N, C-alpha and C positions, 0 to 999 in steps of 0.2 A: 386604581385602588393602591396598588402597591409602589406607587410612583413617590416622589417628593416634588414638593414647590421650589422653582426654581429661584425666583427672584426673591425673596426675605434670604434664604440661602448662600445669595451671590456677596448680601451685606455680612452675612454671618461671615463667610470664608475672608471677606474683605478685611474683615477684624483680628480673624486670627490671622493673617498674613503681615498685616502691622506689628501684630503682639512678637512675634516671629522676627519680623524684620527689627523690632525694636532690642532685641535679642543681640542679634547680627553685630550690629551698630554702639552693642556698648561691649563685646570682645575684642572692637577695634578702634576704641576711644572716642566713640563718635557720639557722646552721650547728648549731644541739642538734636541729630538725630532721631537717635533712640524715642527722647521726650516726645519728640512733634509727634514719631508713629505710636506713641502712646494716645496720644490727642488724638490722633485719625482713627485708632483701634474703637475709640471711646465714640467718635458719633458714627460710626459704623454700627455698635453695638445700639445706638437712637434709633438708627433710622430702619434695622434689619423688622424691629417687634413692629415699629408704625406703618411698614409697607407690608409684614403681614394682617395686620388688623383692618388699613386702608381696602385691602383688593381681595381680604376675606382667605387670606392662605395658610392660616396657622395653623400648626398641627404639632403632634406631639411629637415628630423627627426634629422639627426645626427646634421643639422646646429643650430640646435635651442635647442637640448638637449647639443651641444657642449657650447654654451652660458649659460646658465642655471648654468651646472658646475663652469663654470667660474667663477661664480659670488660667489659662494660658494669657491671655492678653492681659489682664488684670492682677493677677495672682504671681503666675509664675515672671512674667515680664516685668513688671516694676522691680521686683526683689532679685533678680539678677542684674539688673543694668545699675538699683544703687550697691550692691555687691560689689557689682565691678569697678563704681565710682571710686568705694572708699570703704567700704566695708570688709574687704578682701586683707585689707591691712591690720585691721582689727584680730584679726585670725578666729580661734570658734565663738567665740560671742558675736562676731558679725554674720558669718551664718546661718546661727540658731536661731537669730532674730529674724535674718532673711525669712527663714522655712516658716517659721511661727505666725508672719505675714501671708503667706501663702496658702496654709492649713486656714489662716483666722479665712481665708477669701474661699475656698472649697467650701468650708462650713456654714459661710451666709449664703452661699449661693443654694447648697443642698436645703438649708431651712426655708428659702423664701421658695422653692420648689414644693415641698409639701405642704405651705401654710394654705389651706384651705380659705380662712375667712379673713381678709384683710382691708383696711381703710385706704382706700384708691388715692386717698389724700396724702398719704403719709408712709416711710420705709420702716420698717422695723431693725434699727441699724445701719450704718455708715453703709449705701452703696458699695459694690466694688470696684465698678467704675472710676468713683468720684475718688475712692480712697489712692488707687490707680494715678488719675489725673495729678492728684498735691503731691505723692512721690516725684512725678515727671517734672511738674514746677519747679518743683525745691532742685534739683538735678539740673532743670535748665539755668536757674537762678546761678546755683553753682558754679556751670559750668562756664557759663558765659563771666562771669565776675571773679573765676578763677581763685574761687572757695576751694579750701582742702587744708590737710591736717587730720590730726589726732580728736580734735575736739569737735571739727565740723563733722567726725564719722559719730562723735558721741552721742552728737544732736540727732544726727538721721536716725540713729541707734533708736535713741526715744521715743521719736517722731515714730519712725514704723511701729512702735510697738503702742501706744497710742492709737493708731491708725487701724493695729489687727485689734484689739480692743473694743474701738469704736465699732467694728465691722460685724461683733457676733456681740455686742450688747443687742439691748431693746430700749435704746435713743430713738425720737421720734426724728424722721428728717423728711422735709417737704418734696414729696414726688412730682408735684406740677402736671399728672397725668389726667388732671382732673379739667384742666385749660382746652380749649376748642378751637385750636388754630381756624378754622373753618370760618367760625363766627365773626362776625364785626367787631374791632378793636377803635379805642379811639386814635385819632392821629399819634397825640401825644407818646404813644405808644411805638410807633414805629421810627419815632424820633428818639426815642429812648435806644431801642435795638441799633441805630445808626451809629451814636455817639458809645456804643460798648464795643461795636467792631473799631471806629476810631481811635477810642482808648487803647483798643486792644494792640493796637497798629504801633504806638508809641513807644513801649517797650513789653513783646508780648510776656515772656519770661516771668517780669515779676505783677503786670496785671493779671494770668494765669493764677498764680500762685496767690494772690491779694482774694480774686474769686472763689477758689478752691478748698484756701484755709478759710473762707469767712463761711461757707457752707459746713466745712466740716466741724466749726465753732456751734452751729445753729441747731446743733441734735443737744449740746449739753446745756445751753441757752433756753431750748423751748421747753427740756424736760423741766429746769429749773423753776420757768414762770406758772409750769402747768403745777408743778408743787404747790407753789405759792399763793396760787388763786384753788388747789385743792383745800388747803389751809384754809383760807377765807371764809370759803365756803361752807366748812367743817364749822369755825367760830359762827359764823352767823345762825346755821341750822341748831347748836347748841346753845345759842344765845336764845333762840326763839322758842326750842324746847325747857328749858330753862324758864323763862317770863310765861307760858303755858301752866306750867306746874303751881307755878305761883299762884297765877289766876283760879285755878281748879281748887288751892286751897284753900282761901281768900272765899270762895263761893261754898 
């Protein structure tokens, strides 16, 4: 009863190692390796939860360990990587923006852990792994195409700030946890997966930046769609009430 489940925690440890590896590679200027390591940590974070659920090895220890590992892999690692890449040259604003990203990631994880009622279909706020993936893809693109300089650092700081705000916001983001991969799927779905892998192989940095950036923007877009629908519904309900009042007065 005092032991721990080794299988899911192995994946969590692998993700933690990948985050630490990203920090080490950034310190020696290998930003492409650092970006890939963050994506590896993202894959490990996805697998540890699914393995725990499939093998019935979920535990409170694993939950806390996973959160601590996520703070390092998806909070500290991307912040330090982008700081080493370009924010160091900006000075104090650079490391302050990096710290805001780390704090937002920690707050996002803490809020997620204490939420009792959640809609399984949506996350509340941008998930930390996806925020880190946006940073990693952006750094990978910048390193591949030698994008650097003062204005590149300014754009990076603005992006980090927006990602931090998205993490602590209440914007709805699709979780895809309601998808059951064990059920049968159409043949076209398998072709779509193959097409995505082929597309990524052509230019991994740009394609991953497009995918992660689209997911990042999906939260505000979905929030706006819900607001428009609620307003239309409110107008229809108000119109029905006003017509009902007219009929009652005539009667």
